[in-house]
C-alpha positions as CSV (number, residue, x, y, z in Angstrom):
1,M,117.9,94.0,89.4
2,R,120.9,95.8,92.0
3,V,123.3,93.6,91.5
4,L,127.5,94.6,90.5
5,L,129.5,92.2,89.5
6,L,133.4,93.1,89.7
7,L,135.8,91.2,87.5
8,R,139.3,91.3,89.0
9,G,142.6,90.1,87.1
10,A,145.5,91.4,84.9
11,P,145.2,91.2,81.3
12,G,145.2,87.7,79.9
13,C,143.5,86.1,82.8
14,G,140.5,85.4,80.4
15,K,138.0,87.6,81.9
16,S,136.6,89.1,78.4
17,T,136.3,85.5,77.8
18,W,134.4,84.8,80.4
19,I,132.0,87.5,80.0
20,E,131.3,86.5,76.7
21,Q,130.9,82.5,77.6
22,H,128.1,83.4,79.8
23,G,126.2,86.1,77.7
24,L,127.3,88.6,80.0
25,K,128.1,91.4,76.8
26,N,125.1,93.2,77.1
27,Y,125.5,94.2,80.8
28,A,129.3,94.7,80.7
29,I,131.1,98.4,81.1
30,S,134.7,97.8,79.9
31,A,137.1,99.8,80.9
32,D,139.5,99.3,77.9
33,E,136.0,99.8,75.4
34,I,135.6,103.4,76.8
35,R,139.4,104.0,76.1
36,M,138.6,102.8,72.6
37,L,135.8,105.5,72.4
38,F,138.0,108.3,73.0
39,S,141.2,107.4,71.5
40,S,142.0,105.4,68.5
41,P,145.0,102.8,68.9
42,T,148.5,105.0,69.4
43,M,151.5,104.0,67.9
44,T,154.6,103.2,70.4
45,V,158.1,104.0,69.7
46,E,158.6,100.8,68.5
47,G,156.2,101.3,65.7
48,N,153.3,98.9,67.3
49,E,149.9,100.2,68.4
50,V,148.7,100.0,71.8
51,I,145.5,101.1,73.6
52,N,145.6,104.8,74.6
53,Q,146.3,104.9,78.2
54,D,146.7,108.8,78.8
55,R,143.0,110.1,78.9
56,D,142.7,107.5,82.3
57,R,141.2,110.5,84.2
58,I,138.3,111.3,81.6
59,V,137.7,107.2,80.6
60,W,137.2,106.3,84.6
61,T,134.9,109.7,85.2
62,E,132.8,108.3,81.9
63,L,132.9,104.9,83.5
64,F,131.7,105.8,86.6
65,R,128.8,108.5,84.9
66,I,127.5,105.4,83.2
67,L,127.4,103.4,85.9
68,E,125.7,105.6,88.4
69,T,122.8,105.9,85.7
70,R,122.7,102.2,85.6
71,M,122.4,102.0,89.3
72,A,119.9,104.7,89.5
73,N,117.5,102.7,87.3
74,G,118.7,99.4,89.3
75,E,120.3,97.6,86.4
76,F,122.4,94.4,86.7
77,T,125.9,95.4,85.6
78,V,129.2,94.2,85.3
79,I,132.7,96.1,85.1
80,D,135.3,94.4,83.1
81,A,138.7,96.0,84.6
82,T,141.7,94.5,86.3
83,N,140.4,96.3,89.9
84,S,143.4,95.8,91.0
85,K,143.5,98.4,93.8
86,T,141.4,98.3,96.9
87,V,140.7,101.9,96.9
88,E,139.0,101.3,93.3
89,M,136.4,98.6,94.9
90,N,135.7,101.0,97.6
91,R,134.3,103.3,95.4
92,Y,132.3,100.5,93.9
93,K,131.4,99.7,97.5
94,E,130.1,102.9,98.4
95,L,127.5,103.7,95.6
96,C,126.5,100.2,96.3
97,D,125.5,101.6,99.9
98,N,124.3,104.5,98.8
99,Y,121.9,102.5,95.6
100,K,121.2,99.3,97.6
101,Y,123.4,97.2,95.2
102,R,124.7,93.6,96.4
103,I,128.4,93.4,95.0
104,Y,129.9,90.5,93.9
105,C,133.7,90.2,92.7
106,V,134.7,87.4,90.3
107,D,138.4,86.6,91.3
108,F,140.6,85.7,88.4
109,T,143.9,86.5,90.5
110,D,144.6,82.9,90.9
111,V,145.1,82.3,87.2
112,P,149.2,81.6,86.9
113,I,151.4,84.5,85.4
114,E,152.8,82.8,83.0
115,I,149.7,81.6,81.5
116,A,148.3,85.3,82.0
117,K,151.5,86.0,79.9
118,E,151.1,83.9,77.1
119,R,147.3,85.0,76.8
120,N,148.4,88.3,76.5
121,K,150.7,87.8,73.4
122,M,147.6,85.8,72.1
123,R,145.0,88.5,71.6
124,P,145.1,91.5,69.0
125,S,148.5,92.9,68.9
126,F,146.7,96.9,69.8
127,K,145.8,95.0,73.1
128,H,149.1,94.0,74.2
129,V,150.5,95.1,77.9
130,P,154.4,94.7,78.3
131,D,155.0,91.7,80.7
132,E,156.1,94.1,83.4
133,A,152.9,95.7,83.6
134,I,151.1,92.2,84.1
135,E,154.2,91.2,86.8
136,K,153.4,94.8,88.4
137,M,149.9,93.8,88.8
138,Y,150.5,90.4,90.2
139,S,152.3,91.7,92.8
140,R,149.7,94.4,93.9
141,F,147.0,91.4,94.0
142,K,149.3,90.2,96.7
143,T,148.9,93.4,99.0
144,Q,145.5,95.1,97.6
145,K,142.9,92.9,99.1
146,I,139.6,92.5,98.3
147,P,137.4,94.7,100.8
148,S,135.2,93.0,103.4
149,G,131.3,93.8,102.4
150,I,132.3,92.5,98.8
151,T,131.3,89.0,98.4
152,V,134.2,86.8,96.3
153,L,133.5,84.5,94.1
154,R,135.6,82.0,91.5
155,P,134.6,81.9,88.1
156,D,133.3,78.6,88.0
157,E,130.5,80.0,90.9
158,L,128.3,82.6,88.8
159,D,125.3,80.7,89.7
160,K,125.7,82.4,93.3
161,I,124.6,85.7,92.0
162,W,121.2,85.0,90.6
163,L,118.2,85.1,92.0
164,R,116.4,81.8,92.6
165,K,112.8,80.6,93.4
166,I,112.1,80.2,97.3
167,D,109.5,77.4,98.4
168,L,106.5,78.7,100.5
169,S,104.5,75.8,100.2
170,H,104.6,74.9,103.7
171,Y,103.0,78.0,104.7
172,K,99.4,77.6,105.2
173,R,98.4,80.6,103.6
174,I,100.1,83.3,101.4
175,H,98.8,86.7,101.8
176,H,99.8,89.5,99.0
177,I,98.7,93.2,100.2
178,G,98.3,95.7,97.3
179,D,99.2,99.5,97.5
180,I,98.5,100.7,100.8
181,H,99.7,104.4,100.4
182,G,99.0,105.4,103.8
183,C,95.5,103.9,104.8
184,N,96.0,102.1,108.2
185,T,92.2,101.6,108.6
186,A,91.7,99.5,105.5
187,L,94.8,97.4,106.0
188,Q,94.2,96.9,109.9
189,E,90.4,95.7,109.2
190,Y,91.9,93.8,106.7
191,L,94.9,92.0,108.9
192,N,92.0,92.1,111.8
193,T,89.9,89.7,109.6
194,E,92.3,87.6,108.9
195,G,93.3,87.3,112.5
196,G,96.4,89.3,112.8
197,I,99.8,88.5,111.6
198,K,99.9,84.7,112.1
199,D,103.7,82.6,112.2
200,D,102.2,80.1,109.8
201,E,101.0,82.4,107.3
202,F,103.2,84.8,104.7
203,Y,102.9,88.3,104.1
204,I,103.9,89.8,101.1
205,F,103.3,93.9,100.9
206,C,103.6,95.3,97.6
207,G,104.7,98.6,97.6
208,D,103.6,102.3,98.0
209,L,103.0,101.9,101.8
210,L,102.6,105.8,102.4
211,D,101.5,109.1,100.2
212,R,98.3,110.0,99.5
213,G,96.5,108.6,102.2
214,I,95.9,110.5,106.0
215,E,97.6,107.8,108.4
216,N,101.1,107.8,107.3
217,A,102.9,107.8,110.6
218,D,100.4,104.9,111.5
219,V,100.8,102.8,108.5
220,L,104.8,103.0,108.9
221,R,104.5,102.5,113.0
222,F,102.9,99.1,111.7
223,V,105.4,98.3,109.1
224,L,108.5,98.9,111.5
225,S,107.1,96.9,114.2
226,V,106.7,93.8,111.8
227,Y,109.5,94.1,109.2
228,E,112.0,92.2,110.7
229,K,109.2,89.2,111.3
230,P,110.9,86.1,109.1
231,N,107.3,85.6,107.9
232,C,106.9,89.7,106.4
233,F,108.4,90.3,103.2
234,F,108.0,94.0,101.5
235,I,108.6,94.9,97.9
236,E,109.6,98.2,97.0
237,G,107.3,100.4,95.4
238,N,108.2,104.0,93.7
239,H,106.9,105.8,96.6
240,E,109.7,103.7,99.0
241,R,112.9,105.9,98.2
242,H,111.0,109.2,99.3
243,L,111.4,107.0,102.9
244,W,115.5,106.8,102.2
245,V,115.4,110.2,101.2
246,W,113.7,111.6,104.3
247,A,115.6,108.8,106.5
248,N,118.5,110.4,105.5
249,E,117.9,113.9,106.4
250,G,117.6,114.9,102.7
251,V,114.6,117.0,100.5
252,C,112.5,114.9,98.6
253,E,111.6,115.7,95.2
254,S,107.9,114.3,95.5
255,K,105.8,117.7,96.9
256,E,103.3,115.1,98.4
257,F,105.7,113.9,100.3
258,E,107.9,116.8,101.2
259,L,104.4,118.7,102.3
260,I,102.3,116.4,103.6
261,T,104.0,112.8,104.8
262,K,107.0,114.2,105.7
263,T,105.3,116.2,108.4
264,Q,103.4,113.7,109.7
265,L,106.1,111.2,110.0
266,D,108.4,114.3,111.8
267,D,105.4,114.8,114.1
268,A,104.9,111.0,114.9
269,G,108.4,111.2,116.0
270,I,109.3,108.0,113.7
271,D,113.1,106.9,114.1
272,K,114.6,107.4,111.1
273,K,117.5,105.1,111.6
274,E,115.0,102.3,112.2
275,V,113.5,103.3,108.7
276,R,117.0,103.2,107.0
277,R,117.6,99.5,108.6
278,F,113.9,98.8,107.1
279,Y,114.7,100.2,103.4
280,R,117.5,98.3,103.2
281,K,115.1,94.8,103.8
282,I,113.2,95.7,101.1
283,A,113.0,93.5,98.1
284,Q,112.5,94.1,94.6
285,C,110.2,91.2,93.9
286,A,109.1,88.0,95.4
287,Y,109.7,84.8,93.6
288,Y,108.7,81.6,95.2
289,Q,107.3,78.0,94.3
290,Y,103.7,77.5,96.5
291,G,102.6,73.7,95.9
292,D,102.7,73.3,91.9
293,N,102.6,76.6,91.2
294,T,105.3,79.9,90.7
295,Y,104.1,83.2,91.5
296,L,106.2,86.6,90.6
297,V,105.2,89.7,92.9
298,T,106.5,92.8,91.4
299,H,105.1,96.1,92.3
300,G,104.7,97.5,88.6
301,G,104.4,94.1,86.6
302,L,106.3,92.3,84.3
303,S,105.4,90.8,80.6
304,A,107.7,87.8,81.0
305,I,109.9,85.8,83.8
306,P,113.9,85.8,81.5
307,Y,115.7,82.7,82.5
308,Y,117.8,84.8,85.0
309,L,115.6,87.6,86.5
310,T,118.3,89.3,87.9
311,T,118.9,90.4,84.6
312,V,115.8,92.8,84.8
313,S,115.8,96.3,86.2
314,T,114.6,97.4,89.0
315,E,112.9,100.4,87.8
316,Q,110.9,97.8,85.6
317,M,110.1,95.7,88.1
318,I,108.7,99.0,90.2
319,K,107.3,100.9,87.5
320,G,106.6,98.1,85.2
321,V,107.3,97.1,81.7
322,G,106.2,99.4,78.7
323,R,103.9,103.0,79.7
324,Y,101.9,103.6,82.6
325,N,98.8,102.4,80.7
326,D,100.1,99.2,79.5
327,A,99.0,97.2,82.7
328,E,95.9,95.0,80.7
329,A,98.9,94.4,77.6
330,V,101.6,93.4,80.2
331,A,98.8,91.1,82.0
332,N,98.0,89.7,78.9
333,S,101.6,89.1,77.1
334,F,102.4,87.4,80.5
335,I,99.9,84.8,79.9
336,K,101.5,84.0,76.4
337,N,105.0,84.2,77.5
338,T,104.7,82.0,80.8
339,D,103.5,78.1,81.7
340,Q,99.9,77.4,82.7
341,N,100.9,77.2,86.3
342,V,102.8,80.5,86.5
343,Y,101.1,83.5,88.2
344,Q,102.0,87.2,88.5
345,I,100.5,89.3,91.2
346,H,101.4,93.7,91.1
347,G,100.2,96.8,91.6
348,H,100.9,100.4,91.1
349,R,99.5,101.4,88.1
350,N,95.5,100.8,86.7
351,T,94.3,103.2,84.9
352,K,91.7,101.5,82.7
353,S,90.0,100.0,86.1
354,L,90.7,96.9,85.9
355,P,89.6,94.1,88.1
356,T,91.8,92.5,90.8
357,Q,92.0,89.5,88.7
358,V,92.8,90.5,85.1
359,N,92.9,87.4,83.5
360,E,93.3,83.9,84.7
361,R,96.9,83.9,85.7
362,V,97.5,87.9,86.8
363,F,96.3,90.0,89.5
364,N,96.4,93.6,89.8
365,L,96.4,95.0,93.3
366,E,96.2,98.9,92.6
367,G,92.6,99.7,93.7
368,R,92.9,103.2,94.4
369,V,92.7,103.0,98.2
370,E,93.6,106.5,98.9
371,F,90.8,108.1,96.9
372,G,88.3,106.2,98.7
373,G,88.6,102.6,97.2
374,C,89.5,99.2,98.1
375,L,92.8,98.2,99.5
376,R,93.2,94.9,97.1
377,C,94.7,91.7,98.7
378,V,95.0,88.2,96.9
379,Q,95.3,84.8,99.1
380,I,97.0,81.7,98.1
381,L,95.8,79.0,99.8
382,P,96.8,75.2,99.0
383,G,95.4,73.3,95.9
384,G,95.7,76.4,94.1
385,I,92.9,78.3,95.5
386,H,93.0,82.0,95.0
387,N,90.9,84.2,97.5
388,I,90.5,87.6,96.4
389,V,89.6,90.3,99.1
390,E,89.0,94.0,99.0
391,I,88.5,95.9,101.6
392,H,86.6,99.7,101.2
393,N,88.4,102.7,102.4
394,T,86.4,105.4,104.2
395,V,89.0,107.4,106.0
396,Y,90.8,109.6,103.0
397,K,91.1,113.5,102.2
398,E,89.4,114.8,99.2
399,Q,91.6,114.8,96.1
400,E,91.9,118.2,95.6
401,S,94.4,118.3,98.5
402,Q,96.2,115.4,97.0
403,I,98.5,118.1,95.1
404,P,99.5,120.3,98.0
405,D,99.2,124.2,96.7
406,E,102.3,125.8,96.0
407,T,101.3,129.5,96.9
408,V,100.4,131.5,99.8
409,K,96.2,131.9,99.7
410,T,95.1,135.5,99.6
411,E,91.6,136.6,100.5
412,N,89.0,136.1,97.4
413,S,88.2,140.3,97.8
414,V,89.0,142.1,94.5
415,G,91.2,144.7,96.9
416,D,93.5,141.8,98.4
417,T,93.6,139.9,94.4
418,I,95.0,143.2,93.0
419,I,97.4,143.7,95.9
420,A,98.5,140.0,95.4
421,L,98.8,140.4,91.7
422,R,101.4,143.4,91.8
423,K,103.4,141.9,94.5
424,S,104.1,138.7,91.7
425,R,107.1,139.6,89.9
426,Y,105.6,137.1,87.6
427,I,102.8,139.3,86.7
428,Q,102.5,142.5,84.5
429,E,100.3,145.3,84.6
430,K,99.0,147.5,82.0
431,R,97.2,150.5,83.0
432,Y,94.2,151.9,80.8
433,G,93.2,154.9,82.9
434,N,91.6,153.4,85.9
435,I,91.2,149.9,84.4
436,S,94.4,147.6,84.6
437,A,95.3,144.6,82.6
438,F,96.8,142.0,84.4
439,N,98.9,139.0,82.2
440,F,101.6,136.7,83.7
441,T,105.0,137.4,82.3
442,K,106.5,135.5,79.2
443,Q,108.8,133.7,82.2
444,A,106.0,132.8,84.0
445,F,105.0,131.1,80.6
446,C,108.4,129.5,79.9
447,D,109.5,128.6,83.5
448,K,106.0,127.1,83.6
449,I,105.8,129.1,86.7
450,W,101.7,128.4,87.7
451,D,100.7,129.9,91.2
452,E,97.5,131.0,92.7
453,Q,98.3,134.5,90.7
454,T,99.5,133.7,87.5
455,I,96.8,131.2,86.6
456,K,94.5,134.1,87.3
457,A,96.2,136.7,85.5
458,R,95.2,135.8,82.2
459,G,92.9,138.9,80.2
460,L,92.0,139.9,83.7
461,Y,90.6,143.5,83.8
462,I,90.1,145.3,86.8
463,N,89.1,148.8,87.7
464,I,91.6,149.7,90.3
465,P,89.3,152.7,92.1
466,E,86.3,150.9,92.2
467,Q,88.1,147.5,92.9
468,K,85.8,145.8,90.0
469,V,86.2,143.3,87.5
470,V,85.4,144.7,84.2
471,A,86.2,142.1,82.5
472,R,87.8,138.2,82.2
473,A,88.2,135.3,80.3
474,Y,89.5,132.1,81.9
475,D,91.6,131.0,84.6
476,K,94.7,129.8,82.8
477,F,93.9,125.7,82.2
478,F,96.7,123.3,80.9
479,N,97.1,120.7,78.3
480,I,96.9,116.8,79.3
481,N,100.2,115.8,80.2
482,E,101.5,119.5,80.6
483,R,101.4,119.4,84.5
484,P,101.4,117.1,87.3
485,E,97.4,117.2,88.0
486,T,96.7,116.8,84.4
487,K,98.8,113.2,83.2
488,F,96.9,111.1,81.8
489,A,96.9,108.7,84.0
490,M,96.3,111.6,87.1
491,L,93.0,112.4,85.0
492,Q,91.1,109.0,86.4
493,N,91.3,110.2,89.5
494,K,90.5,113.7,88.5
495,L,87.8,113.7,86.1
496,A,83.8,113.6,86.9
497,F,82.2,112.2,84.6
498,P,80.3,112.7,82.3
499,V,83.0,114.8,80.4
500,R,81.9,117.0,77.6
501,A,84.7,117.8,74.9
502,Y,84.1,120.9,72.6
503,V,85.6,121.4,69.5
504,K,88.6,124.0,70.2
505,E,88.7,126.3,67.6
506,N,92.1,127.7,66.4
507,G,92.7,131.4,66.1
508,F,92.6,134.1,69.2
509,L,90.8,135.3,72.4
510,G,88.3,138.4,72.2
511,I,86.6,139.4,75.2
512,V,83.5,141.7,75.3
513,S,82.3,143.5,78.4
514,Y,80.8,146.7,79.6
515,N,82.7,149.8,80.3
516,T,81.9,151.8,83.4
517,E,84.1,154.5,82.8
518,N,82.3,155.8,79.3
519,D,79.4,153.5,79.1
520,S,80.5,151.5,76.1
521,L,81.2,148.1,75.2
522,F,84.6,147.1,76.3
523,V,86.0,144.9,73.4
524,T,89.8,143.6,74.0
525,T,92.1,140.9,74.1
526,K,93.6,139.0,76.5
527,T,96.5,141.9,76.7
528,C,95.3,144.9,75.7
529,P,92.4,146.7,74.6
530,D,94.1,149.1,72.1
531,G,96.3,146.6,69.9
532,E,95.6,145.7,66.3
533,Y,94.3,142.3,67.9
534,A,91.4,144.0,69.4
535,A,91.4,146.1,66.5
536,W,90.8,143.2,64.1
537,F,88.6,141.6,66.7
538,Y,86.0,144.5,66.8
539,D,85.8,144.7,62.8
540,M,84.7,141.3,63.0
541,L,82.3,141.5,65.6
542,R,80.8,144.3,63.4
543,Q,80.6,142.5,60.8
544,A,78.9,139.6,62.7
545,V,76.1,141.4,63.6
546,S,74.5,145.0,63.9
547,E,75.0,148.0,65.6
548,D,71.7,147.8,67.4
549,T,72.7,144.2,68.7
550,L,75.7,145.4,70.0
551,D,74.0,147.8,71.9
552,A,72.2,145.0,73.3
553,I,75.4,143.1,73.9
554,K,76.3,146.1,75.7
555,E,73.0,146.5,78.3
556,Y,73.5,142.5,78.4
557,T,76.9,142.6,80.0
558,K,76.3,145.8,82.1
559,E,73.0,144.3,83.6
560,H,74.1,140.4,83.9
561,N,78.3,141.8,84.6
562,V,79.5,139.4,82.3
563,S,82.1,139.0,79.3
564,F,81.9,137.1,76.4
565,V,84.7,135.3,75.4
566,F,84.9,134.6,72.0
567,E,87.5,132.5,69.7
568,C,88.2,134.7,66.5
569,V,89.8,132.9,63.5
570,D,91.1,135.5,61.5
571,M,92.0,134.4,58.1
572,K,93.1,137.5,57.0
573,N,95.0,139.2,59.5
574,D,96.4,136.1,61.6
575,P,95.6,132.6,60.2
576,H,96.9,130.2,62.8
577,I,97.9,126.2,61.8
578,I,94.2,125.3,61.0
579,D,92.8,126.4,57.9
580,Y,89.3,127.7,57.5
581,E,87.3,128.7,54.4
582,N,86.5,132.0,56.1
583,S,86.9,134.2,59.1
584,A,84.8,133.6,61.8
585,I,84.0,134.3,65.8
586,Y,83.0,131.6,68.0
587,L,81.1,132.4,71.2
588,L,83.0,129.9,73.9
589,D,81.5,131.2,76.8
590,I,79.9,133.9,79.3
591,V,82.2,134.5,82.3
592,Y,80.8,136.4,85.4
593,N,82.6,139.6,85.8
594,D,83.9,138.1,89.8
595,I,87.4,137.2,90.8
596,N,87.0,133.4,91.3
597,Y,85.9,131.9,87.9
598,Q,82.4,131.3,87.1
599,K,80.1,131.2,84.0
600,Y,77.1,129.9,82.1
601,D,76.4,126.2,81.6
602,F,76.2,125.3,78.1
603,D,72.6,125.4,77.2
604,K,72.1,129.1,78.4
605,L,75.2,129.6,76.7
606,C,73.3,128.4,73.2
607,D,70.3,130.3,74.2
608,I,72.0,133.8,74.3
609,A,74.3,132.9,71.2
610,N,70.9,132.4,69.3
611,K,69.3,135.5,70.6
612,F,72.6,137.9,69.3
613,G,73.1,135.8,66.6
614,F,76.4,134.3,67.2
615,I,78.0,131.0,66.5
616,H,78.7,129.2,69.8
617,K,81.1,126.6,70.1
618,E,80.4,123.2,69.3
619,H,79.7,120.4,71.8
620,A,81.2,117.3,70.1
621,F,81.4,114.3,72.4
622,T,79.5,113.4,75.7
623,I,81.7,110.8,77.4
624,E,80.3,108.6,80.3
625,T,82.9,106.6,82.2
626,W,86.9,106.4,82.6
627,Q,87.2,103.4,79.6
628,D,84.9,105.7,77.2
629,F,87.5,108.0,77.9
630,F,90.1,106.0,77.7
631,D,89.4,104.6,74.4
632,W,87.8,108.0,72.7
633,Y,91.5,109.4,73.9
634,Y,93.4,107.3,72.0
635,E,91.2,107.2,69.1
636,V,91.4,111.0,68.4
637,M,95.2,111.5,69.2
638,D,95.5,109.2,66.0
639,E,97.7,110.9,63.4
640,D,94.8,110.5,60.6
641,Y,92.0,111.9,62.7
642,K,89.5,114.4,61.5
643,Y,86.5,115.7,63.2
644,N,83.4,115.4,60.8
645,G,85.7,115.3,58.1
646,R,88.0,118.2,58.8
647,H,91.2,118.9,60.8
648,I,90.8,121.1,64.2
649,E,93.2,122.2,66.6
650,G,91.9,119.8,69.3
651,F,89.3,119.9,72.3
652,V,88.1,121.4,75.3
653,L,87.0,119.0,78.2
654,E,84.8,120.1,80.5
655,D,83.6,117.3,83.5
656,N,80.9,117.6,85.4
657,D,82.2,119.5,88.5
658,G,83.5,122.5,85.9
659,Y,87.1,120.9,85.8
660,M,88.5,122.0,82.1
661,V,91.6,120.7,80.4
662,K,92.8,120.8,76.9
663,L,93.7,118.7,74.2
664,K,95.8,119.5,71.3
665,L,95.8,116.9,68.4
666,Q,98.3,115.3,66.3
667,Y,98.0,117.2,63.2
668,Y,97.7,120.7,64.8
669,N,101.2,119.6,67.1
670,F,102.8,118.4,63.8
671,W,101.7,121.9,61.7
672,K,102.7,124.5,64.7
673,F,106.0,122.7,64.7
674,M,106.8,122.9,61.0
675,R,105.7,126.4,61.1
676,S,108.6,127.1,63.5
677,V,110.7,125.2,61.0
678,A,109.7,127.1,58.4
679,H,110.4,130.5,60.1
680,E,113.6,129.3,61.0
681,V,114.8,128.6,57.4
682,I,113.3,131.7,55.7
683,R,114.9,133.6,58.5
684,T,118.7,131.8,58.5
685,G,118.5,129.9,55.5
686,H,119.2,126.4,57.8
687,L,117.8,124.4,60.5
688,N,119.5,124.2,63.7
689,G,121.3,120.2,63.9
690,R,119.3,119.3,67.1
691,R,115.8,120.4,65.3
692,T,116.9,118.9,62.1
693,A,117.0,115.5,64.1
694,A,113.1,116.0,65.4
695,L,112.3,115.8,61.7
696,T,111.0,111.9,61.9
697,T,108.6,111.4,59.0
698,P,108.8,111.7,55.2
699,C,106.5,114.6,55.0
700,A,108.4,116.6,57.7
701,N,111.7,116.2,55.9
702,Q,109.8,117.1,52.6
703,F,108.4,119.8,54.2
704,H,111.6,120.9,55.0
705,G,113.6,120.6,51.8
706,W,110.9,122.2,50.1
707,I,111.1,125.2,52.1
708,K,114.5,125.4,52.2
709,S,114.6,125.3,48.1
710,L,112.0,127.9,48.4
711,R,114.0,130.2,50.6
712,E,117.1,129.3,48.0
713,T,115.3,130.4,44.9
714,T,113.7,133.2,46.3
715,E,115.1,136.5,45.6
716,D,112.9,138.5,47.6
717,I,112.9,136.8,50.9
718,E,110.5,139.2,52.1
719,S,107.9,138.1,49.5
720,I,107.3,134.2,51.5
721,P,104.3,134.0,53.2
722,R,104.9,133.4,56.7
723,D,101.8,131.9,57.7
724,I,101.8,128.1,57.9
725,C,98.3,127.8,55.9
726,T,99.3,129.2,52.7
727,L,102.8,127.4,53.2
728,R,101.2,124.5,53.9
729,K,98.9,124.5,50.5
730,L,102.2,126.0,48.4
731,F,104.0,122.6,49.6
732,F,101.1,120.1,48.6
733,M,100.5,121.6,45.5
734,H,104.2,121.6,44.7
735,H,104.3,117.7,45.7
736,E,101.3,116.8,43.8
737,D,102.9,118.9,40.5
738,E,106.0,116.8,41.0
739,N,104.4,113.3,41.5
740,E,102.1,114.0,38.0
């Protein structure tokens, strides 16, 4: 929790011993230990060794860097230093104000100077300091005072810093109100049903008051009207920090808050000074007794209650123990780690759509209220009665509006699109007569500049004079966890079930359409129609079907104004990561030649593929619910997973609304990385040190050693294959020979 404990006293007064005796070593930052990291003991003129004091500037810079990192996470921290100067302690005090810490100082200055000197002599020789230094420090203690605002403790008063249970048994009822997320209508419906805020009942708000909902100002007005009541208790969620940034005239990193919530609060004229006062009062958890039972309330959920709850970081209290998807596992661990009369209530995360009562002693108050779900509340009544109330929210915005568009919208006409594409410095245009190919640049890809234009400019061919789309593939779509909106936890709110999973073949994209310029097939890749990849694709196309069929395809694409989109697996010219016995082309989709992405449904695609004799993409799974998706995801992401006995690149997922996302499997990701390892070793003879650290499995290290040996023993470096499929085969053959 946000508690900073300073120790103040001269060398030899017993600070380090006190830390050891009270089990605080794991939470302490020691200036002397940092000095020892930067320099070994140094020799004096007299021939003794002492701790090097010459690098104090870098030592204190490092100490405060470590401290601020810990404070950002809300870690309980002890500073083992002399802290003899007021200015030093004021610096800590300023940090505590910024990070909302309570600050204490354990004062050892009443230890007699003679005792300090005697203990100093008993320390290891390199830790000795001259008596004059101790005398000087004691003189400073008399004039340099501990600043006001820092609570002073004697060494025997440590118990005063620990969070203790409070007793709320005198209240008639305890209300726990889950994540509100700017949904004031649902909140007021709950409170009105209960008769409003009553003085003889206690109200705990479990965090995430704002964002994503459309009534943020109303929620905040209500909160500011009640937060000073003694029976209203507010716990900090991960969205509350945005309020602090806004109230201090900062720019919030959250797009949702900065572009939407902030505007609502500004327009409503919310008093920022009052918001700052409110934020300073928000607690990190509630820990209380009610009758015979004990309750822990946090925003994210813990798996146990340590003896000293203060030692748990605020970060874990807010975001919860483990990963975002671990709420159920954490709830089950809590049951195992606590007594039968101990309960936990939290919100924040619920990716598996768990019920409000997760198990016999854990309640989850995350009900997706901002997406039209429920505001979840739990009431505790005398006698250990737990009453669950769920208020369905009817006032919310469509999910697509949750993440604001980062771009200026353009008209959907082809002409306006051409202008917008040409204006963007992240899009390159290549001209082939009257036809231009638009593709996002390498910088856009590397810097992840994804906006309305760059997402569309992915194999988009437009006849400029006619302002007509000639050919196109997909709008850019992303891997799971690649973008905020494709994070696994966000997909629960995004996917419309059922979801279909199609096998993602491992090759390059080919496009076939009709060219009005010369009344012919337009055969191209995403990049260009006159490169070697386009030529390879055209050859594969001719091998797959007859010339008469190609003529029929030309007429079909002309008549229906569509593009055939293929995956080209070319094991001769361009083997990728996955090994195939034979080269092949797979018809992935038939896309309308329109600026706005539209395509045939899967059944119609199959009919056309069969008509022309193409292999079409394979429908692997239909996933009916989020729970099924959750289980399926972790099954296929196992490193030993094979689809129908073979390794594949992954899956393309398409939900019931046509939303698409990709999933790359572990085997593919591993060997893609090993391909880059092989290329670097073949090119330079060694692997960059940082990349070497990424070789974390026996197979990775064995392959690295093998490719390095191959490079060293091959006279003609150019003769070494570059494609990973061949290298992988050679590696496993070598590995088998060694094991025989």
